[in-house]
Every structure is written in structure tokens, then in C-alpha cells.
C-alpha positions as CSV (number, residue, x, y, z in Angstrom):
1,M,0.0,0.0,0.0
2,A,2.8,2.4,0.9
3,F,4.5,1.9,-2.5
4,M,1.3,2.6,-4.3
5,I,0.9,5.9,-2.3
6,L,4.5,6.8,-3.1
7,M,4.0,6.3,-6.8
8,F,0.7,8.2,-7.1
9,L,1.0,10.9,-4.4
10,P,2.5,14.1,-5.8
11,S,5.4,15.8,-4.0
12,F,4.0,19.3,-4.2
13,P,0.5,20.7,-4.9
14,F,1.6,22.3,-8.2
15,S,2.6,18.9,-9.6
16,S,-0.7,17.2,-8.8
17,T,-3.0,16.2,-11.7
18,F,-6.2,15.8,-9.7
19,L,-6.4,19.3,-8.3
20,T,-7.8,22.3,-10.1
21,P,-5.6,25.3,-10.6
22,R,-7.6,27.1,-7.8
23,E,-7.1,24.2,-5.4
24,R,-3.4,24.1,-6.2
25,A,-3.1,27.8,-5.4
26,I,-4.9,27.3,-2.1
27,A,-2.8,24.3,-1.2
28,Q,0.4,26.2,-2.0
29,A,-0.7,29.2,0.0
30,R,-1.3,26.9,3.0
31,L,2.1,25.4,2.6
32,N,3.7,28.8,2.4
33,S,1.9,30.0,5.6
34,D,2.9,26.8,7.5
35,Q,6.6,27.5,7.1
36,K,6.8,29.5,10.4
37,P,5.4,27.6,13.3
38,Q,3.0,29.8,15.2
39,S,2.1,27.3,17.8
40,H,5.6,27.4,19.1
41,G,5.9,31.1,19.4
42,G,7.6,31.3,16.0
43,M,10.9,29.9,17.3
44,S,13.6,28.7,14.9
45,G,15.0,25.2,15.2
46,M,17.9,26.2,17.4
47,A,15.8,28.3,19.7
48,G,13.3,25.5,20.1
49,F,16.2,23.1,20.8
50,K,17.5,25.4,23.5
51,A,14.0,25.8,25.0
52,V,13.6,22.0,25.2
53,V,17.1,21.4,26.7
54,S,16.4,24.0,29.4
55,D,13.0,22.7,30.2
56,P,12.9,20.5,33.4
57,N,9.7,18.8,32.2
58,A,11.5,17.5,29.1
59,W,14.3,16.0,31.3
60,M,11.8,14.4,33.6
61,F,9.9,12.9,30.6
62,M,13.2,11.6,29.2
63,L,14.2,10.1,32.6
64,I,10.8,8.3,33.1
65,Y,10.8,7.0,29.5
66,A,14.4,5.8,29.7
67,S,13.7,4.1,33.0
68,C,10.7,2.3,31.6
69,E,12.6,1.2,28.5
70,F,15.6,0.0,30.6
71,T,13.5,-2.0,33.1
72,A,11.6,-3.6,30.2
73,K,14.9,-4.9,28.7
74,I,16.4,-6.3,31.9
75,P,14.6,-9.7,31.8
76,W,15.6,-10.1,28.2
77,F,19.2,-9.2,29.0
78,T,19.5,-11.5,32.0
79,E,18.1,-14.4,29.9
80,L,20.9,-13.9,27.4
81,T,23.6,-13.7,30.0
82,E,22.5,-16.8,31.9
83,R,23.0,-19.1,28.9
């Protein structure tokens, strides 16, 4: 299914064959307006990275996630080392 979608889905609105010229213009305008994320305060990539690195909630999430992943792997690891 994914290969069929890759073959028939256009890369950009202006290269699509199933849209009318008006729909292509609307889709392209939406893509152009989406270039600057407004939900994140319009931060650039590096500013967003710095904001995440300095956020204690992000570190807490990472610690909890890593702990859950690590404890899920312990039984599998001990089974390999006992053989």
C-alpha cells in the first residue's frame, strides 16, 4: 500500500494532476503559511532546541521514558547472559 501511495501521491501541490488550478493555489498558499510555526511562538530550530534542553519537564519525561525502557529490557538481557 505504501509503495502505491509513493507512486501516485504528488510531491507538491503544483505537480498534482487531480487538483484544479484554484485548489493548487490554495494548497500552495497553505504550505507557504505553514513555514513558520506559530504554535511554538515562531521559534527557529535552534531556539526550540535550547528551549527543550532547558525545560525540566522534558528532562523528567526523558528520565521516566528511559527508566521504563531500561526495566523492560532487563529480563531479556538477563536471559541472554544466563546461557
